[in-house]
N, C-alpha and C positions, 0 to 999 in steps of 0.2 A: 157291302157285305151282304150275305144272304140271311135275311132274318129268320128263315126257317131252320138254319143249321147252327148258327151262332148261339151259345148260351147267354142269356140275359138275366141278371139278378138285380132286383130292385130293393133299395135300402129305403125304409120308411120309418117315420116316428113323429111324434108331436114336436112342435116348435120348442126349441130349448133342450132337446135330448142330446144334441151333439153329433148329428149325423155327419156333417162335413168334417168335423174334427176327427171322428172315427175313420172315415174314408181316407183322410190324410195320412193316417197311421197305417191303414191297411194296404194302400196302393203300393208303397215301397216293398212291403213283405211279399206281395204277389209278384211284383216286377222281379225281385231277387230270385224267384223260383222259375223265371224264364216265361212268365205269362204276359203276353202282349195285351194291353188294356185299351179299351175305349171307355171313357166316363162321360155321362150325360147328365145334366142338370136340368130338371123341369121347374119352370118358373111360372107361377099363375099370375104374376103381376107384370107390369111393363118393365123392361130392362134395356139398358144401353151397353153395347159391347164397345162401340167406338167413342172417340172423344172429339168434342167440337173444335173446329180449327184444323184437325188433321185432313189430309188430302182424301182419304177414303170417306170420312164423314161428309165432306163436301160433295163428293160424288153421289153419295146416297141422298143427301138433301137436294141435289139437282135433279133427282128423279130416277137414278139407276136402280133397277130391281135387283141386281146382283153386283156386288163389289168384292174383289178379291185382292189380297196383298201377298207377295211372295218374296222371301229372302233366303239366305243361306241356311238359316237354322229353323225357320218357321214358315208356315203357310196358313192363311186364314181366309175364310170366305164369309161374307154377310149377305144374307138374302132376306128380302122383304116379301113373304108369301101373302097371297090373298086371304088365306085362312090358316089357322094353326095346323102345323103338320102333325100327323099321327106318329106314334113311336115307330111303327113299321116303316113309314116313309122316310123317317130320319135314318134308320138303320140301313136302308137301301142306298143312302147317299154317303155312308161312312166307308172309309177303307177297311181292309180285312183286320180282324183282331181275334185273339183266342177267347175273350171274354168281354162282355159289356156290363158295366155297373151303371145303374142310374140312380139318382137321388130324387125322390118324388115318384110320380106315376103310380100313386098308391091304389088307384082303381084299375091298373093294368092286370092281366092274367099271368104275368110273370111270377116265378117264385120269389119270395121276399124274405129279407132279414130285417127284423124290426129292432130299433133302438129304444130301450125303455129305462126310465129312471123313476124310482120310487118317490122322489120328492115332488113329482108332478101330481101324484095321487090320482092317476087316470088309467083306465083299462087299455089293453092293447087295441091298436087299430085294426089288426088283421085277425081273420079266423085261422084256427090251427092248420086246417087244410091248405091255406095259402102260404104258410111259412116254412122256410128251410130251417130257421133258427131265430132265437131271440138273444140279443146282447142286452144283459140286464144287471142291476146291482142289487137284485133281490130274488129269491126263489119264487117261481110263478107256478100256478097249477095247470098250465097249459101243456098238452103232451107233445111237445116238439123239443128238439135239442136246445139247451140254454148254456150260454157262456157269460163269463163275467166281462164287464165292459173293457177290462184291461187284457183280456185273452185274445189278442190280435192273432197270434199263431194259431190258436184253436179254430178260429173263424176261418183263417186262410186254409187250413187243413180240410175243413168242411167244404169249402168252395172248390178246392183243388179236386176232392173226391167227386163233387157234383159234376164239374166240367169234363172229367174223364169219361162220362158216359156218352159224350158227343164225339169222342174219337172213334174213327172207323175200326181202329184196332183194339178197342176196349175189351178187357177180359169180361167174361160172364161173372156175374156177381151172385153170391149166395148169402142170404141171412143165416147166421148161426147163433144159437144160444151161447151167450158169452161164457157161461159156466163150463161148457164143453171145451172152450179154449184156454181154460185155466184161470179165468177171472173169478175172484172170490166174491160172487154175487148171489150164491144160492141162500136159502132162507137162514141156514145155519152160520152163514159167514164164510163157508168153504167154497169149493168148487168141484166139478165133475170132469176134469181134464181128460180128454180122449185123444191119444196120439193118432188114432186113424182120422179123426176129424180135423186135427191140425195138419195132417198131410194134404188135405184138400187145397191147401194154399198153393200147391204146385200146379193145380189145374184151374182154380177159380179165385176170384177176388172175394174174401170173406168179410162180411159186415156183421160184427158182434152186436147182439142186442140182448138186453134183459128186460122183458116186459114188465115185471113187477117193479123194478127200479124206475123205469120210464113212466110208470103209473104213479109214482110218488111214494112207494113203500120203502122203508129203511132196510138196511142189511146190518145185522142179522134181524129177523122178523119171525113171528110165529108161523109155523107151517100152515098151509091152506089147502083145501080140497074142494072139488066141484060136489054140490049137493042140491038136487032139485032146481036146477037152472041158476043157482047162485054159487058164489065162492065164499066159503066160510072158513075162517082160521080155527086153530085148535082152541082159542080162547072164546069162541062163539061169535066173534065179530064178523059182520058182513063186509067183505072187501071187494065185492063185485065191481063196484065203480072204478076202483084203482086198477083192477085186472083189465076192464074194458078200455080205460084210458090208455094203459100201457099197449094194448093190442093196436088201437088206433095209431099210436106212435110208431109201432113197428111197421104197420101198413104204409105210413108215410115214408119211412126210410126205404121200404121196398120199392116205392114209386120213385124216390130221388135217385137211387142207385140202379134202378131197372133190374132188380133182382129176378132171376129166372126160377128161383125155388128157395127152400129154407130147410136147414138141418137143425132140428129142435130137440130138446131133452125129452126123452120118453117119460110117459106117466104123469108129467107135470100138469097142474091145473091151468097154467098158461100155454105151455108148449107141447104137451102130450098129443100124439096123433094116433088115433085108432083104438088106444087103450089108456085109460086114466084111472087114478085112485078114486074109490067110490064114495068118499066123504066120511067114511067111519074112522079114519086114522089108524087102521089096522093093517095096512099094507094090501088090502084087497082091491083088486082091479075089475073094472067093468068096460064095456065098449064105449067108446066116445072120444072126443078131442077137446083139448083145452081151449081157453077163450082165444088166445092169439092164433093157434093152429086153425082153429075153425074159421076165424075171420079171413086168414090168408086163403085157405081152401075155397071159401065162399067167393073170393075174388079171383079164382083161377090160378093161384100160385101153389104149385105141389109142395107138399111137406114130407120130409123123411125124418126118422129118429136116427140117433147114433147107431142103432141096430140094423139100419136099412141102407147103409152106404153103397151097397153093391146095386141098388136100385137107381142111383143117380146117373142120368145119361152122360 
């Protein structure tokens, strides 16, 4: 297979988190969705695939560098390389597949899904920018998608969305404020459903996001506005850190889904673009952009509000 075109996702986690068990559950779900899988295990210790006394074992013991065995149902090849093969070398030797899952290779640059268990009382192995998601039995303060360890279907949905970007016929994707799609995630617990935004699904793949929720804020929550470079809620609490964390999570999703733009809620301290509330909680607006909108714009991702849909190319 071509290592430059096939999606590779690496599963990592501390010993005892259940990586192999999780993959055993995930593999049939992905196969039932028509995804052809290659799975690769990285072992830092010595291992034996063959059994003493078998013909292939005897061939290897006699000095053969490559031994293969073929039957009606299976084909296997055992090679004794002079040095450990790189992941890229291995991928080039594998037959075509839609997706490669690896267990291990925690130092690789491939996107990772980390398995985490609270009982081990240890931090994550991966940095947020390395992660597609975390499968966990506790809520974590890292700004990436999180699923329960039992949510195999949710993990499969994420993976399916991720690998769709490798399709030559993949739709253009847009980030969209989830509240504009009718998700009840605004500060009051309501939404800002906009039929014109919903109609964009006929032209684009829509990726719903709520930066405040991704940053760890609850719904409902006190309203917040930008003031003096910070984000302050109506009760006077500084929630800048949560807004920035949510913005980073949205940027990560933009990268995962290769989003070409974003449609975000106007005036919002997260999503507003061009004009935002001034921090007085009086409905007064001033020029500026919210925390998430500004981060996306700084990274070259165009942002439109629900009032600017005619500007989307």
